[in-house]
VMD Tcl script that draws the C-alpha trace (Angstrom):
set ca {
  {20.46 -13.78 3.69}
  {17.63 -11.26 3.57}
  {15.18 -13.89 2.45}
  {16.40 -16.40 5.02}
  {15.92 -13.77 7.78}
  {12.33 -13.17 6.60}
  {11.60 -16.88 6.38}
  {12.84 -17.40 9.89}
  {10.75 -14.46 11.11}
  {7.63 -15.79 9.37}
  {8.22 -19.33 10.61}
  {7.85 -18.02 14.19}
  {4.76 -16.06 13.27}
  {2.77 -19.02 11.93}
  {-0.10 -16.83 10.74}
  {-2.50 -18.25 8.19}
  {-3.52 -16.01 5.27}
  {-6.89 -15.58 6.93}
  {-5.25 -14.61 10.23}
  {-3.28 -11.92 8.32}
  {-6.43 -10.63 6.61}
  {-8.46 -10.46 9.79}
  {-5.57 -9.09 11.79}
  {-5.02 -6.09 9.60}
  {-5.95 -2.77 11.14}
  {-5.75 0.83 9.99}
  {-2.81 2.30 11.90}
  {-2.52 6.00 12.26}
  {0.18 6.19 14.95}
  {3.74 4.96 14.46}
  {6.72 4.35 16.69}
  {9.75 6.56 16.02}
  {11.73 3.51 14.87}
  {13.33 2.94 11.45}
  {11.93 0.20 9.30}
  {14.13 -2.86 8.81}
  {15.29 -2.90 5.18}
  {14.64 -6.69 4.91}
  {11.04 -6.16 5.95}
  {10.62 -3.34 3.42}
  {12.03 -5.49 0.66}
  {9.60 -8.28 1.62}
  {6.65 -5.86 1.41}
  {7.83 -4.60 -1.99}
  {8.33 -8.12 -3.25}
  {4.79 -9.00 -2.13}
  {3.41 -6.01 -4.04}
  {5.44 -6.99 -7.07}
  {3.89 -10.49 -6.89}
  {0.35 -9.10 -7.11}
  {-1.70 -10.20 -10.15}
  {-2.20 -7.59 -12.88}
  {-4.01 -7.34 -16.22}
  {-1.98 -9.22 -18.75}
  {0.85 -9.37 -16.21}
  {1.80 -5.82 -17.39}
  {1.97 -4.33 -13.88}
  {0.65 -0.97 -14.92}
  {1.71 0.74 -11.71}
  {4.75 2.24 -10.03}
  {5.79 2.30 -6.38}
  {7.64 5.22 -4.89}
  {9.41 5.13 -1.52}
  {9.30 8.28 0.48}
  {11.56 8.69 3.59}
  {12.54 12.32 3.35}
  {10.68 14.32 6.09}
  {10.13 17.29 3.68}
  {8.43 15.06 1.12}
  {6.43 13.27 3.80}
  {5.19 16.64 5.15}
  {4.24 17.71 1.59}
  {2.29 14.50 1.08}
  {0.50 14.93 4.44}
  {-0.48 18.46 3.21}
  {-1.62 17.00 -0.10}
  {-3.68 14.51 1.91}
  {-5.72 17.26 3.44}
  {-3.70 17.52 6.65}
  {-3.53 13.82 7.57}
  {-0.35 14.64 9.48}
  {0.03 11.22 11.11}
  {1.53 9.91 7.84}
  {4.65 12.03 8.50}
  {5.44 9.81 11.49}
  {5.72 6.52 9.58}
  {9.33 5.76 8.72}
  {8.42 4.94 5.08}
  {5.60 5.92 2.79}
  {4.92 3.91 -0.39}
  {3.04 5.83 -2.96}
  {1.31 3.67 -5.56}
  {0.55 5.24 -8.88}
  {-1.27 3.82 -11.85}
  {0.81 3.91 -15.06}
  {-1.65 3.29 -17.92}
  {1.14 3.62 -20.55}
  {2.07 0.09 -19.59}
  {-1.20 -1.54 -20.59}
  {-3.03 0.92 -22.90}
  {-1.35 -0.48 -26.05}
  {-2.80 -3.91 -25.27}
  {-6.11 -2.99 -23.62}
  {-6.98 0.47 -24.98}
  {-9.32 2.76 -23.06}
  {-10.36 0.09 -20.59}
  {-6.75 -0.55 -19.62}
  {-6.19 3.19 -19.27}
  {-9.17 3.98 -17.07}
  {-9.65 0.70 -15.18}
  {-6.95 -1.98 -15.43}
  {-4.05 0.33 -14.40}
  {-6.08 1.46 -11.38}
  {-6.90 -2.11 -10.44}
  {-3.27 -3.15 -10.84}
  {-2.09 -0.41 -8.46}
  {-4.89 -1.19 -6.02}
  {-4.08 -4.92 -5.90}
  {-0.42 -4.25 -5.46}
  {-1.10 -1.92 -2.53}
  {-3.35 -4.47 -0.93}
  {-0.69 -7.15 -1.15}
  {1.81 -4.71 0.40}
  {-0.61 -4.05 3.29}
  {-1.05 -7.73 3.96}
  {2.68 -8.47 3.83}
  {3.25 -5.64 6.32}
  {0.61 -7.10 8.61}
  {2.24 -10.53 8.37}
  {5.49 -8.93 9.50}
  {3.84 -7.31 12.53}
  {3.89 -3.83 10.98}
  {1.14 -1.24 10.69}
  {-0.25 0.48 7.62}
  {-3.25 2.49 6.57}
  {-4.60 3.08 3.13}
  {-4.61 6.81 2.42}
  {-6.73 7.58 -0.52}
  {-8.04 11.03 0.42}
  {-5.64 13.47 -1.28}
  {-5.42 15.98 -4.05}
  {-4.10 14.13 -7.12}
  {-2.29 17.13 -8.61}
  {-0.59 17.96 -5.28}
  {0.68 14.36 -5.01}
  {1.82 14.43 -8.62}
  {3.78 17.59 -7.94}
  {5.50 16.23 -4.76}
  {6.30 12.93 -6.56}
  {7.29 14.49 -9.88}
  {4.72 12.35 -11.68}
  {3.54 13.15 -15.21}
  {-0.15 13.97 -15.75}
  {-0.51 10.57 -17.42}
  {0.03 8.78 -14.07}
  {-2.64 8.70 -11.34}
  {-1.73 8.48 -7.69}
  {-3.86 5.77 -6.22}
  {-2.74 5.34 -2.56}
  {-0.26 6.59 -0.02}
  {0.66 3.70 2.30}
  {2.48 4.63 5.50}
  {4.38 1.64 6.85}
  {5.93 1.32 10.30}
  {5.72 -0.12 13.79}
  {2.29 0.53 15.23}
  {2.03 2.86 18.24}
  {-1.68 1.96 18.75}
  {-3.83 -1.10 18.77}
  {-7.20 -0.26 17.27}
  {-10.13 -2.53 18.09}
  {-11.60 -4.70 15.41}
  {-14.30 -2.78 13.57}
  {-17.52 -4.73 12.81}
  {-18.03 -5.75 9.21}
  {-21.29 -6.05 7.33}
  {-22.72 -9.57 7.60}
  {-22.28 -11.65 4.45}
  {-26.06 -11.89 4.01}
  {-26.14 -8.16 3.36}
  {-23.32 -8.12 0.77}
  {-23.42 -11.48 -0.95}
  {-26.04 -11.82 -3.71}
  {-26.67 -14.96 -5.64}
  {-28.26 -15.15 -9.07}
}
mol new
graphics top color blue
foreach p $ca { graphics top sphere $p radius 0.5 }
foreach p [lrange $ca 0 end-1] q [lrange $ca 1 end] { graphics top cylinder $p $q radius 0.2 }
display resetview
């Protein structure tokens, strides 16, 4: 029934993939409204569907709803206190133990990071598709986040993703023209 609810919701939305991509904004203000569990599951399923090196999914996702932990993460993120107001934070961490046996040092230092990054990107887009707001929080002290989350030193926190109902509507920010970023050989 959860999946049916989401399918009905999305059917009314009729957003193309490109609409979702272009409609995504960095949201730093959230309504004081709990997140629907079906929407959260949809977001997590989207992250889980992300491609990964060797399909090893060398990342972990941690849900944070506890206000004490959210405050500690805001402190670890150098005082980005707005993240405390999102009903849910998803912390993405690279777990190189999952792919190092197959890919060695490159898996440890790069592929696990890429896996976590792609999964977080998919989660952001799924949230946008559902009409929710997110912002990629990457400015934080790794060791402080590890401590809050109880992560071993072998895992690297990659992103804190606040998810909730937007309490702001930021304007579209201009992007660099393709001619400045696309290079052909």
